[in-house]
Every structure is written in C-alpha cells, then in structure tokens.
C-alpha positions in Angstrom: -13.3 -52.7 59.9 -9.6 -53.5 59.0 -8.3 -52.2 55.9 -6.3 -54.6 53.8 -3.7 -53.8 51.2 -6.3 -54.1 48.5 -8.1 -51.2 50.0 -5.5 -48.6 49.3 -6.1 -46.1 46.7 -2.6 -46.3 45.2 -2.8 -50.0 44.4 -3.5 -49.4 40.9 -0.5 -47.0 40.7 1.6 -49.6 42.2 0.4 -52.2 39.7 1.4 -49.5 36.9 4.7 -49.1 38.3 5.4 -52.9 38.4 4.3 -53.1 34.8 6.4 -50.2 33.7 9.8 -51.7 35.4 9.1 -55.1 33.9 12.0 -56.8 32.3 10.9 -56.4 28.7 10.2 -52.6 29.1 13.7 -52.2 30.8 15.3 -54.0 27.9 13.6 -51.8 25.2 14.9 -48.9 27.2 18.4 -50.2 27.5 18.5 -50.9 23.8 17.3 -47.4 22.9 19.8 -45.7 25.2 22.8 -47.9 23.8 21.7 -47.3 20.4 21.5 -43.4 20.8 25.0 -43.5 22.5 26.3 -45.6 19.5 24.9 -42.9 17.1 26.5 -40.1 18.9 29.9 -42.0 19.1 29.9 -43.0 15.5 29.0 -39.4 14.3 31.2 -37.6 16.7 30.2 -34.8 19.2 32.0 -31.6 20.2 35.1 -30.5 18.2 35.1 -33.6 16.2 31.5 -34.0 15.5 29.8 -33.7 12.1 28.8 -30.1 12.5 32.2 -28.9 13.5 33.7 -30.8 10.4 30.9 -29.1 8.1 31.7 -25.7 9.4 35.5 -25.9 9.4 35.0 -26.0 5.5 32.5 -23.3 5.5 32.6 -19.6 5.7 29.5 -18.9 8.0 27.4 -19.1 4.8 25.8 -22.3 6.0 23.0 -21.4 8.7 24.2 -24.0 11.2 27.6 -22.4 11.6 26.6 -18.8 11.9 27.2 -17.4 15.3 23.8 -16.2 16.9 24.2 -12.8 18.6 21.5 -11.3 20.9 20.1 -7.8 19.6 20.2 -4.7 21.8 17.2 -5.9 23.6 18.6 -9.1 24.5 16.2 -11.1 22.1 17.7 -13.4 19.5 16.3 -13.2 16.0 
C-alpha cells in the first residue's frame, strides 16, 4: 500500500502552521510590533528615557532609581 500526503501524521501540524502565517495573522503581528516600537521611540530609551529623566531629578529616594547591590552571599534582596 502506498502512502499519500494525507496519511502523514504531521498533516495537522502543517495545516496549523499555514493558518498561523496567514496574511491576517502576519498583519496583526506587524501592527503590534510597529506599535511597540513607536511607543519605545516616543517615550525614549536609554539615557534619554523617561526613567533616566525621572531619576535625574531624584536623589535615589525613588525606588526605581536606587542601585541594586548584591549582598555578601551574592543574592540581591
């Protein structure tokens, strides 16, 4: 008996992969990635980011601006 392509066990996996890379799913992913990149660009990152601007005016009293140093046993508390 010859096997056809419908007999292979990974046929369902191929169908799911094709559905996953359908144009509407790729479009949704592209919109999400572009929106995330726009948010990062708008709020800034690195030395010009919102946290850097916030911490420039603070004196390490803000929890996000404190330097985390490991204790003697190497754990951060």
